[in-house]
C-alpha positions, 0 to 999 in steps of 0.5 A: 183213231189209229196211226201206224208210225215206222222207224229207222228208215235211212241208207242202212236198213232191211230192204226186205222187210221194209218192202214187205211193210209197205206191200201190207201197207199198199193193201189197205191203203194206210199212208203212215209216219216214217221215220228218215235217219238223215245221217245214220252213224249206228253202228248197230244198222250200218255194220248190219246192213248193206248201204241201200243206194236207192234209198232217197229215190224210194222216200221221194217215192212215199212222199209222192204217194201220201206217206208224211215224212219225219226227222228221226233225229240225225244220226241214230247215236245216242250220246247220254242216258238221260231219258228227258221228259219223255223217259222211255229210254234211259239213253239218248241222242238228245236229252241233256245234248246242249242247245248248240248242239241240237241246233247243229243236228237238227239243221244238218238233218233238215238240210240234207232232207231238203237237198232230197226233196224232203219235206218234214212234218214231224220230228221223233227221237231216236228211243223216243227221248228229247228235252226241252233244248229240243224243242227249242231248237226245232223251234229255230231251226225248222218248221217242224211244230209237231212231234210224234211221242207222248203218253196221252189220250189224244193230241195236246199243245205245250210250248208251241210244239202238237204232241201226237201221242204214241202209246204201243209197239205194236197193235192192240185195241187201245181205248185213247181217242188217238193211238200211234203204232210204232213199228221197226220194220228192220225187226219185225219178224213173220209173225208180226206181219202176221198179226198186222195184217189181221189186226188191219183187216179187222179194224181197217175203219179204225185207222187213219192217217197225218191228213185226218188228225185235227190239230186244235189248242188243247191244253194237256188234260188230268187223264192224260197227265195221269196216263203218263204219271202210271206210264212212266211209273211202270217203264222206271221200275222195268229200268231199274230191273234191268240194271241189275 
């Protein structure tokens, strides 16, 4: 099954591109997982986009039509150069941050969502990076027990949390049982929209949504561990090359 995940929804975003991705997904009746930043303080986003005063009303519309709401960090500001337990990048809002500080972030984020009438089912961190303290903060400060971020063939459970695999930043044919394509609408080009549209048109029957997932108590498999090792070995090499 293919899933679509949309990152970086907030009061500071490219409204035109978000409207465009919404129209595209509506055309195929695809209901994505949408990551919302509760209190966006990311200077790159805040300085680039005008504040959308109608943003929170949009989120209610998304929720009402079946989009799955995800807590996408808190401020979207990376504070460390750590990759944590999912080292896709070596920067993080959460990894290597003390537990009590992480609890405050999660608690404050959930409060904002509650004030806006949003029910977050899933968590995923900025830059895909978090650690075991993040899981503990989610456990104590929220009802969220599902993470969208891991390299695996299928959903698995670890320390009481279900992990939904997220393996690619664009659509492509992949052999996994569950594949999540992660898009950042703010950064999408016209060609990105065309490729996505054509791919969905050809493979619409393979796309599902959060409600179609089966959450069985499946432990991480040897195959999953092999996929992780291969993926993060390649990422480590790329990160090193990026430093030079």
